C-alpha positions in Angstrom: 0.0 0.0 0.0 1.4 3.4 -1.0 1.1 6.4 1.3 1.5 8.8 -1.6 -1.1 10.8 -3.5 -0.5 9.6 -7.0 -3.7 11.0 -8.7 -4.4 14.5 -7.7 -7.1 16.6 -9.4 -4.8 19.6 -9.7 -1.2 18.4 -9.6 -1.4 15.8 -12.4 -0.9 12.0 -12.0 2.4 10.8 -10.7 3.8 7.6 -12.3 4.4 5.3 -9.3 6.6 3.1 -11.3 9.1 5.8 -12.1 11.3 5.5 -9.0 14.4 7.6 -8.8 17.2 8.2 -6.3 18.3 11.4 -4.6 20.3 12.3 -1.5 19.3 13.9 1.8 22.0 14.8 4.2 24.4 12.3 2.6 21.9 9.5 2.7 20.6 8.0 -0.6 16.8 7.9 -0.7 14.2 6.9 -3.3 11.2 8.8 -4.5 8.9 9.2 -7.5 10.0 11.4 -10.4 8.2 14.8 -10.3 6.5 14.3 -6.9 7.3 17.2 -4.6 10.5 16.9 -2.7 8.5 17.4 0.5 6.3 14.4 -0.4 9.4 12.2 -1.2 11.0 13.1 2.1 7.8 12.5 4.1 7.4 9.1 2.3 11.0 8.3 3.5 10.1 9.0 7.1 11.8 12.4 7.3 9.8 15.0 9.3 12.4 17.6 10.2 13.7 19.5 7.2 15.5 22.3 9.1 15.7 24.1 12.4 14.6 27.6 13.3 17.3 30.1 12.8 17.2 31.5 16.3 15.5 29.0 18.6 16.9 25.8 17.0 13.5 24.1 17.2 12.7 21.6 14.4 10.7 22.7 11.4 9.1 20.6 8.7 6.2 20.7 6.3 3.6 23.1 7.5 1.3 24.6 4.8 2.7 22.5 1.9 1.6 25.1 -0.6 4.5 27.5 -0.6 3.3 30.2 1.7 5.1 29.5 5.1 8.7 28.9 4.1 9.1 26.2 6.9 10.2 23.5 4.5 13.3 25.4 3.2 16.2 23.2 2.4 19.4 23.5 0.2 19.1 21.8 -3.1 22.3 21.3 -5.2 23.9 24.1 -3.3 21.1 26.6 -3.6 19.8 27.7 -0.1 16.3 28.4 0.8 14.5 26.1 -1.7 11.0 25.3 -0.6 10.7 21.5 -0.6 6.9 21.6 -1.1 7.2 23.4 -4.5 10.3 21.6 -5.8 9.7 18.6 -8.2 11.9 15.6 -7.4 14.6 15.0 -10.1 17.1 12.1 -10.4 20.3 12.6 -8.4 19.5 15.9 -6.7 21.5 16.6 -3.5 19.4 17.9 -0.7 20.7 19.1 2.7 19.3 20.7 5.8 20.6 22.2 9.0 22.4 25.2 7.5 21.7 28.7 8.8 20.1 30.7 6.0 21.4 34.1 5.2 18.3 35.9 6.4 17.3 35.8 10.0 13.8 35.6 11.4 12.9 38.0 14.1 10.0 38.1 16.5 8.2 41.4 15.6 6.9 41.8 19.2 10.4 41.6 20.8 11.8 44.2 18.5 8.9 46.6 19.1 8.5 46.4 22.8 
């Protein structure tokens, strides 16, 4: 039984026989070509995609539609890529844990 959505009314049908490999934090994983990177990571049991820039708390998939920026990872050396909007391609190298160039600040603490 697959836990993937392979026939979505908006996102097109995913060919569940087209299995490809990619790496996440130096570990080789498998996913379906053109499924979202977030979906492939989730299907491989990966829930934490990064940590908060200031608090260090784990972050993962939240909105899954590109609005919240919680699923940012580094893909082939490019920082800040949203995993929920990135189609999976053969051989991509994904990493997490880096501190991104822009910091996140709590608006209330800066304005009190």
